[in-house]
C-alpha positions as CSV (number, residue, x, y, z in Angstrom):
1,M,0.0,0.0,0.0
2,K,2.8,2.3,0.9
3,T,4.5,1.7,-2.5
4,K,1.3,2.5,-4.4
5,A,0.9,5.7,-2.4
6,V,4.5,6.8,-3.1
7,R,4.0,6.0,-6.8
8,R,0.8,8.1,-6.9
9,L,2.6,11.0,-5.2
10,A,5.6,10.7,-7.5
11,A,3.2,10.8,-10.5
12,A,1.3,13.8,-9.1
13,L,4.6,15.7,-8.5
14,G,5.8,14.8,-12.0
15,A,2.7,16.1,-13.5
16,A,2.9,19.3,-11.6
17,L,6.5,19.8,-12.6
18,A,5.6,19.1,-16.3
19,L,2.8,21.7,-16.1
20,G,5.1,24.2,-14.4
21,A,7.8,23.6,-17.1
22,A,5.2,24.0,-19.8
23,A,4.0,27.2,-18.3
24,A,7.6,28.5,-18.0
25,A,8.1,27.7,-21.7
26,Q,5.3,29.9,-22.7
27,P,6.4,33.4,-23.9
28,L,5.6,36.2,-21.5
29,T,3.1,38.8,-22.7
30,G,1.1,41.6,-21.2
31,A,-1.6,39.2,-20.5
32,T,0.6,36.8,-18.4
33,V,-1.0,36.5,-15.0
34,V,1.4,37.0,-12.1
35,A,-1.1,37.0,-9.3
36,T,-4.8,36.7,-8.5
37,V,-6.7,38.3,-5.6
38,N,-10.0,36.5,-4.8
39,G,-10.1,35.5,-8.5
40,T,-9.1,38.9,-9.9
41,A,-6.1,38.7,-12.2
42,I,-3.0,40.9,-12.0
43,T,-1.0,40.7,-15.2
44,L,2.4,41.8,-16.4
45,G,0.7,44.5,-18.4
46,H,-0.7,46.0,-15.2
47,M,2.7,45.9,-13.6
48,Q,4.5,47.5,-16.6
49,L,2.0,50.3,-16.8
50,L,2.4,51.1,-13.1
51,R,6.2,51.0,-13.4
52,N,6.0,53.5,-16.3
53,Q,4.1,55.9,-14.1
54,L,6.7,55.8,-11.3
55,P,9.1,58.8,-10.7
56,A,12.4,58.4,-12.3
57,Q,14.3,57.8,-9.1
58,Y,12.0,54.7,-8.4
59,Q,12.5,53.3,-11.9
60,Q,16.3,53.1,-11.1
61,L,15.8,50.6,-8.4
62,P,17.0,47.0,-8.9
63,D,14.6,45.0,-11.0
64,A,13.9,42.4,-8.3
65,I,13.1,45.1,-5.7
66,L,10.9,47.0,-8.2
67,F,9.1,43.9,-9.4
68,N,8.1,42.7,-5.9
69,G,7.2,46.2,-4.8
70,I,4.9,46.9,-7.7
71,L,3.3,43.4,-7.4
72,D,2.7,44.0,-3.6
73,Q,1.2,47.4,-4.4
74,L,-1.2,46.0,-7.0
75,I,-2.2,43.1,-4.7
76,Q,-3.0,45.6,-1.9
77,Q,-4.9,47.9,-4.2
78,T,-6.9,45.0,-5.6
79,A,-7.8,43.8,-2.2
80,L,-8.8,47.3,-1.1
81,A,-10.8,48.0,-4.3
82,Q,-12.8,44.8,-3.8
83,T,-14.1,46.1,-0.4
84,M,-15.9,48.9,-2.4
85,E,-18.0,46.5,-4.5
86,G,-21.6,47.3,-3.9
87,R,-20.6,50.5,-2.0
88,I,-19.7,52.8,-5.0
89,T,-21.1,56.3,-4.3
90,R,-22.0,58.9,-6.8
91,R,-18.8,60.8,-5.8
92,D,-16.8,57.7,-6.7
93,E,-18.6,57.4,-10.0
94,L,-17.9,61.0,-10.9
95,A,-14.2,60.6,-9.9
96,L,-13.8,57.5,-12.0
97,E,-15.5,59.2,-15.0
98,N,-13.1,62.2,-14.6
99,S,-10.1,59.9,-14.4
100,R,-11.2,57.9,-17.5
101,R,-11.8,61.1,-19.5
102,A,-8.5,62.6,-18.6
103,Y,-6.6,59.4,-19.4
104,L,-8.2,59.0,-22.7
105,A,-7.8,62.7,-23.6
106,S,-4.1,62.5,-22.7
107,A,-3.7,59.3,-24.8
108,A,-5.3,61.1,-27.8
109,L,-2.9,64.0,-27.4
110,I,0.1,61.7,-27.1
111,A,-0.8,59.9,-30.2
112,A,-1.3,63.0,-32.2
113,A,2.0,64.5,-31.0
114,G,3.9,61.3,-31.8
115,A,2.5,61.0,-35.2
116,A,3.3,64.7,-36.1
117,V,7.0,64.3,-35.6
118,T,8.6,62.8,-38.7
119,D,11.9,63.4,-40.4
120,E,10.0,65.3,-43.1
121,A,8.3,67.5,-40.6
122,I,11.6,68.2,-38.8
123,A,13.3,69.1,-42.1
124,A,10.4,71.4,-43.1
125,A,10.4,73.2,-39.8
126,Y,14.2,73.6,-40.0
127,A,14.1,75.0,-43.5
128,E,11.3,77.4,-42.6
129,R,13.3,78.8,-39.6
130,F,16.9,78.7,-40.8
131,A,17.0,78.5,-44.6
132,G,18.9,81.5,-45.8
133,R,19.3,83.0,-42.4
134,E,22.3,85.2,-41.8
135,P,24.4,84.6,-38.7
136,E,23.2,86.8,-35.9
137,R,25.4,88.9,-33.7
138,E,25.8,88.0,-30.0
139,F,27.1,90.0,-27.2
140,N,29.1,89.2,-24.1
141,A,28.6,91.8,-21.4
142,S,29.0,92.5,-17.7
143,H,27.1,95.0,-15.5
144,I,26.9,96.5,-12.2
145,L,23.3,97.0,-10.8
146,V,22.7,99.5,-8.1
147,A,19.7,101.4,-6.7
148,S,20.3,105.0,-7.8
149,R,21.8,107.0,-10.6
150,E,24.1,108.8,-8.2
151,E,25.6,105.5,-7.0
152,A,26.1,104.3,-10.6
153,E,27.8,107.6,-11.5
154,A,30.2,107.4,-8.5
155,L,31.1,103.8,-9.5
156,R,31.7,104.9,-13.1
157,A,34.0,107.6,-11.9
158,Q,36.0,105.0,-10.0
159,I,36.2,102.8,-13.2
160,E,37.5,105.7,-15.2
161,A,40.1,106.4,-12.5
162,G,41.3,102.8,-12.9
163,A,39.3,100.7,-10.5
164,D,38.6,97.1,-11.6
165,F,35.0,96.7,-13.0
166,A,34.7,93.1,-11.8
167,E,35.8,93.9,-8.3
168,L,33.3,96.8,-8.1
169,A,30.6,94.5,-9.3
170,R,31.3,91.9,-6.7
171,Q,31.3,94.6,-4.0
172,H,28.3,96.7,-5.1
173,S,26.1,94.9,-7.7
174,R,22.6,93.8,-6.4
175,D,22.0,90.8,-8.6
176,G,23.3,87.2,-8.8
177,A,25.9,88.1,-11.4
178,A,27.8,90.0,-8.8
179,R,29.6,86.8,-7.7
180,N,31.0,86.5,-11.2
181,G,32.2,90.0,-11.4
182,G,29.0,91.1,-13.1
183,E,29.5,88.8,-16.1
184,L,26.2,88.0,-17.9
185,G,27.7,85.6,-20.6
186,W,26.6,85.5,-24.3
187,F,23.2,86.7,-25.4
188,G,21.5,87.7,-28.6
189,L,19.2,90.5,-29.5
190,G,15.8,90.4,-27.8
191,M,17.1,88.5,-24.8
192,M,17.7,91.6,-22.7
193,V,15.3,94.3,-21.6
194,Q,15.3,97.8,-23.2
195,P,17.1,100.1,-22.8
196,F,19.7,97.7,-21.5
197,E,20.0,96.1,-24.9
198,A,20.3,99.5,-26.6
199,A,23.2,100.4,-24.3
200,V,25.0,97.1,-25.1
201,V,24.5,97.6,-28.9
202,A,25.9,101.1,-28.8
203,L,29.1,100.2,-27.0
204,S,32.5,99.3,-28.4
205,V,34.3,96.3,-26.9
206,G,35.9,97.3,-23.6
207,E,33.7,100.4,-23.2
208,V,31.6,101.1,-20.1
209,S,28.2,102.8,-20.6
210,E,26.7,105.8,-18.8
211,P,24.2,104.8,-16.1
212,V,21.2,103.0,-17.7
213,E,17.9,102.7,-15.9
214,T,15.6,99.6,-16.2
215,Q,12.8,98.3,-14.1
216,F,15.5,96.5,-12.1
217,G,17.5,99.6,-11.1
218,W,20.5,101.5,-12.6
219,H,23.2,99.7,-14.6
220,L,26.7,100.3,-15.6
221,V,27.3,98.1,-18.6
222,R,30.6,96.9,-20.1
223,L,30.8,95.2,-23.5
224,N,33.4,92.4,-23.2
225,D,33.1,91.0,-26.8
226,T,30.9,90.3,-29.8
227,R,30.7,87.4,-32.2
228,L,28.5,86.1,-35.1
229,A,26.6,83.1,-33.9
230,A,26.7,80.2,-36.4
231,V,23.4,78.9,-37.8
232,P,22.8,75.7,-35.8
233,S,22.7,72.3,-37.5
234,I,19.5,70.4,-37.8
235,E,20.6,67.9,-35.1
236,E,21.4,70.7,-32.7
237,V,17.8,72.0,-32.8
238,R,16.0,68.7,-33.5
239,D,14.5,68.4,-30.0
240,D,13.3,72.0,-30.0
241,L,11.7,71.6,-33.4
242,A,10.1,68.3,-32.4
243,A,8.6,70.0,-29.3
244,E,7.2,72.9,-31.4
245,I,5.7,70.4,-33.9
246,Q,4.1,68.4,-31.2
247,Q,2.6,71.5,-29.6
248,A,1.2,72.7,-32.9
249,A,-0.3,69.3,-33.6
250,I,-1.9,69.2,-30.1
251,E,-3.4,72.7,-30.5
252,A,-4.6,71.9,-34.0
253,L,-6.3,68.6,-32.8
254,I,-8.0,70.3,-29.9
255,A,-9.3,73.1,-32.1
256,E,-10.4,70.7,-34.8
257,L,-12.3,68.4,-32.5
258,T,-14.0,71.1,-30.3
259,A,-15.0,73.0,-33.6
260,A,-16.5,69.7,-35.0
261,A,-18.2,68.6,-31.8
262,T,-21.8,69.3,-31.0
263,V,-21.5,71.3,-27.7
264,S,-24.2,72.8,-25.7
265,R,-23.5,74.9,-22.5
266,R,-25.8,75.9,-19.7
267,T,-24.3,78.8,-17.8
268,E,-27.1,81.2,-17.4
269,G,-28.7,81.1,-14.0
270,I,-25.8,79.2,-12.5
271,D,-23.6,81.1,-9.9
272,P,-20.0,80.0,-10.4
273,A,-19.7,79.8,-6.7
274,V,-21.9,76.8,-6.7
275,L,-18.7,74.6,-7.2
276,R,-17.9,75.3,-3.6
277,D,-21.0,73.4,-2.5
278,Q,-19.6,69.9,-1.8
279,T,-23.1,68.5,-1.1
280,L,-23.9,68.4,-4.8
281,V,-22.1,65.1,-5.4
282,I,-23.2,63.5,-2.2
283,E,-26.4,61.5,-2.9
């Protein structure tokens, strides 16, 4: 009898191992079930989507830690969600509708943005912006920013007497550039406020301006150098052009769909402050 029992147990174990090996041999897909909670399946697809939504610092965790953590979270969420069966309130239904609407709207925009960016679209955008464009002049300048014209004039007198511009900037300038001796780096036309830009353009290299007033205070400006900025290559601006193409595609899709949709609004007789009444969604 014992021998027969052992044989039956061995046969059962063999069958189980064979089934396990067959299951392991099946290719993994998004539909592969990794856990069930009271009969509700959790798949690799669920896990991967949740992983994609994690902040970047969490996605850098070791795979084993991330896998187990995501699976534990989905199991816990499933168990908690099951407790709400038969107890869904109107507030819950509205929240779920908003979540579904927002997700599908975002998916539509992502699809439109992705489809819009092609090599042809990038090339056309580059040609439109840069074809035949002449190199633009850039300026490298430093400044000292103070509160009054009198202070600016006194500092300019010291500079004319031989004082070091950068050292005076470190001692007296009121903005963050002071720590760098007032250096602002390279910039092109349109990047600085007027009349600061006008003062820069009028200077010769090495020259210090008269006091210049802007909304930030009074400036002494020194022109350090100028150069002609080379026209960027298509690869250098590809990401910027792609972002602009995507934004244009998104705006066009929204305009097209809202214009084509049959929309009715009811706003008359509704006080906007009614949104503060939280009892509206409690039934």
